[in-house]
C-alpha positions as CSV (number, residue, x, y, z in Angstrom):
1,M,-42.5,-22.7,82.2
2,Q,-40.9,-24.8,79.6
3,K,-38.1,-23.0,77.6
4,I,-36.9,-23.7,74.0
5,I,-34.1,-22.9,71.8
6,F,-34.3,-22.6,68.1
7,F,-30.9,-23.3,66.6
8,D,-29.8,-22.6,62.9
9,L,-27.9,-25.0,61.0
10,D,-26.0,-23.4,57.9
11,G,-22.8,-21.4,59.3
12,T,-23.8,-21.9,63.0
13,L,-23.8,-25.6,64.0
14,T,-21.8,-26.4,60.7
15,P,-18.8,-24.0,59.6
16,R,-19.9,-23.8,55.9
17,S,-23.4,-23.7,54.1
18,T,-25.3,-27.2,53.5
19,W,-26.9,-25.6,50.9
20,Y,-23.8,-24.7,49.1
21,E,-22.2,-28.2,49.5
22,L,-25.5,-29.7,48.2
23,N,-25.5,-27.6,45.3
24,L,-22.0,-28.6,44.5
25,K,-23.1,-32.3,44.9
26,L,-26.0,-31.7,42.8
27,G,-23.4,-30.6,39.9
28,I,-24.0,-26.8,40.3
29,T,-20.6,-24.9,40.0
30,P,-19.2,-22.5,42.4
31,G,-19.6,-19.7,39.8
32,E,-23.2,-20.8,39.0
33,D,-24.1,-20.7,42.5
34,K,-22.6,-17.5,43.1
35,T,-24.5,-15.8,40.4
36,L,-27.7,-17.1,41.2
37,F,-27.2,-16.1,45.0
38,D,-26.0,-12.4,43.7
39,Q,-29.2,-12.3,41.8
40,Y,-31.3,-13.2,44.7
41,L,-29.3,-10.7,46.9
42,A,-30.2,-8.1,44.3
43,E,-33.7,-8.9,44.3
44,T,-33.6,-9.7,40.4
45,L,-34.5,-13.5,41.1
46,Q,-37.2,-14.4,43.8
47,Y,-36.5,-17.4,46.0
48,N,-38.8,-19.9,44.5
49,D,-37.3,-19.3,41.1
50,W,-33.9,-19.6,42.8
51,T,-34.6,-23.2,43.6
52,K,-36.2,-23.9,40.4
53,K,-33.1,-22.8,38.5
54,L,-30.8,-25.0,40.8
55,F,-33.0,-28.0,40.1
56,R,-33.2,-27.6,36.3
57,I,-29.2,-27.2,36.2
58,H,-28.9,-30.4,38.4
59,K,-31.3,-32.2,35.8
60,S,-29.4,-31.1,32.8
61,R,-26.3,-32.9,34.3
62,G,-27.4,-36.0,35.9
63,S,-29.4,-37.4,39.0
64,I,-29.0,-38.4,42.3
65,T,-30.9,-40.6,44.9
66,K,-32.3,-40.0,48.2
67,D,-29.9,-42.5,49.6
68,E,-27.0,-40.7,48.1
69,I,-28.2,-37.4,49.8
70,V,-28.6,-39.0,53.2
71,D,-24.9,-40.4,52.5
72,F,-23.6,-37.0,51.6
73,A,-25.0,-35.5,54.7
74,Q,-23.0,-37.5,57.0
75,T,-19.9,-36.1,55.3
76,I,-20.7,-32.6,56.1
77,E,-18.5,-31.1,58.9
78,L,-19.9,-29.9,62.3
79,R,-18.2,-27.5,64.4
80,P,-16.4,-29.1,67.2
81,D,-18.3,-27.8,70.0
82,A,-21.7,-28.3,68.4
83,V,-22.9,-31.4,70.0
84,P,-21.3,-30.5,73.5
85,T,-23.2,-27.3,73.4
86,I,-26.5,-28.8,72.5
87,D,-26.1,-31.6,75.2
88,A,-25.3,-28.9,77.9
89,L,-28.6,-27.1,76.9
90,K,-30.5,-30.1,77.0
91,Q,-29.0,-30.9,80.5
92,K,-30.2,-27.3,81.4
93,G,-33.8,-28.3,80.7
94,Y,-34.1,-26.6,77.2
95,I,-36.2,-28.0,74.3
96,V,-33.7,-27.6,71.4
97,V,-35.1,-27.6,67.8
98,L,-33.2,-27.3,64.6
99,L,-34.8,-24.7,62.5
100,S,-33.0,-24.3,59.1
101,G,-33.2,-22.9,55.8
102,A,-31.7,-25.6,54.1
103,V,-33.5,-29.0,52.8
104,D,-35.6,-31.4,54.8
105,T,-33.5,-34.5,54.0
106,V,-30.1,-32.8,54.7
107,V,-31.7,-31.2,58.1
108,E,-33.3,-34.4,59.3
109,A,-30.0,-36.1,58.7
110,M,-27.9,-33.4,60.6
111,A,-30.4,-33.4,63.4
112,K,-29.9,-37.0,64.0
113,R,-26.0,-36.6,64.1
114,L,-26.8,-33.7,66.7
115,G,-28.8,-35.4,68.8
116,I,-31.8,-33.3,68.3
117,V,-35.3,-34.9,67.9
118,E,-37.5,-32.2,66.7
119,W,-36.3,-30.2,63.4
120,F,-38.1,-27.9,60.5
121,A,-36.6,-27.0,57.2
122,C,-37.7,-24.2,54.8
123,S,-37.2,-26.5,51.8
124,K,-38.4,-29.8,50.8
125,L,-36.8,-32.5,48.4
126,S,-39.2,-34.5,46.4
127,F,-38.2,-38.1,45.1
128,D,-39.9,-40.4,42.7
129,D,-40.8,-43.9,43.1
130,A,-37.3,-45.2,42.3
131,G,-36.0,-42.6,45.0
132,V,-34.3,-40.4,42.5
133,L,-34.6,-36.4,43.3
134,S,-37.4,-35.0,41.4
135,D,-37.9,-31.6,42.5
136,I,-36.9,-29.1,45.2
137,V,-39.9,-27.3,46.7
138,S,-39.5,-24.0,48.6
139,T,-41.7,-22.5,51.2
140,G,-40.6,-18.9,50.1
141,D,-38.4,-16.4,51.9
142,E,-36.0,-18.2,54.5
143,A,-36.5,-15.7,57.2
144,D,-40.4,-15.5,56.8
145,S,-40.4,-19.2,56.8
146,K,-38.2,-19.8,59.9
147,L,-40.5,-17.5,61.8
148,G,-43.8,-18.8,60.4
149,L,-42.4,-22.4,61.5
150,A,-41.4,-21.1,64.9
151,R,-44.5,-19.6,65.7
152,T,-46.5,-22.8,64.6
153,Y,-44.4,-24.8,67.0
154,L,-44.8,-22.4,69.9
155,S,-48.6,-22.5,69.5
156,K,-48.9,-26.1,69.3
157,N,-46.9,-26.8,72.3
158,N,-48.3,-23.7,74.4
159,I,-44.9,-22.2,74.8
160,A,-44.8,-18.2,75.2
161,I,-42.3,-16.5,72.7
162,D,-40.9,-14.8,75.6
163,D,-39.7,-18.3,76.6
164,A,-38.1,-18.8,73.3
165,I,-34.5,-18.1,72.1
166,A,-33.1,-18.1,68.4
167,I,-29.6,-18.7,67.6
168,G,-28.2,-18.1,64.4
169,D,-25.3,-16.4,62.4
170,G,-27.1,-14.9,59.1
171,G,-29.9,-12.7,57.8
172,N,-32.5,-15.4,57.7
173,E,-32.5,-15.0,61.7
174,E,-33.3,-11.4,61.4
175,A,-37.3,-11.9,61.8
176,L,-36.8,-14.5,64.8
177,F,-34.4,-11.7,66.4
178,K,-37.1,-9.2,66.0
179,V,-39.8,-11.1,68.1
180,M,-37.7,-13.3,70.6
181,K,-34.3,-13.2,72.2
182,G,-31.5,-13.7,69.8
183,I,-28.2,-14.9,70.3
184,L,-25.9,-13.7,67.2
185,F,-23.2,-16.5,66.6
186,G,-20.4,-14.3,64.9
187,H,-20.5,-10.8,63.4
188,T,-23.3,-10.4,60.9
189,E,-23.7,-6.3,61.0
190,K,-27.4,-6.6,60.2
191,L,-28.3,-8.8,63.4
192,K,-26.1,-7.1,65.8
193,P,-29.0,-4.3,66.6
194,L,-31.5,-7.1,67.0
195,A,-29.4,-9.5,69.2
196,W,-29.9,-10.0,72.7
197,K,-26.4,-11.4,73.0
198,Q,-23.4,-12.1,70.8
199,V,-21.0,-15.1,70.9
200,E,-17.5,-16.1,69.3
201,N,-18.2,-19.9,70.1
202,L,-21.1,-22.0,70.7
203,S,-19.6,-23.2,73.7
204,E,-20.3,-19.9,75.3
205,I,-24.1,-20.3,75.2
206,P,-24.8,-22.6,78.1
207,N,-23.6,-19.9,80.4
208,L,-25.5,-17.3,78.9
209,V,-29.0,-18.8,79.2
């Protein structure tokens, strides 16, 4: 039976959040980013409203093109063991899919850098005819969106959920870890009770699966 691994991006394959780095690129200040994030955590700001506010701040300060965002994605730091780990898993026969809460333009560019063919993102960037960013479209809460995307992929490819593994570091893996084997990268307390395995380095993973 074909087995599959769903890899998180932000904080797992990259040391920092690509969402945060993109927000800075869009002109949002660290303070504004933190305020919106804290409001979301406190449940006083819904996810869709969060992305709408980010876009309004960006538009008030300038514009950016798709090509500029793709170029920016080439500068995002990867963990040094990210590509070797993915290569080792593919050599063991695993399908590796990038499943991220980040935006599609960035996720697609990062997937190419990582050597991952199939990828899914929970948010989408829209561009006008001139290639200028015109909107940020969210599919909703990242944890629920990730689970929905994973289930759809498994169903379309006739892969049992028992043959799927999710790897990630943060709260948006919670829904995945509840229904499939989860490998926790790092020390997120909320995920520890749900994790099948826990690792400190990505290079540990090929010997676990």
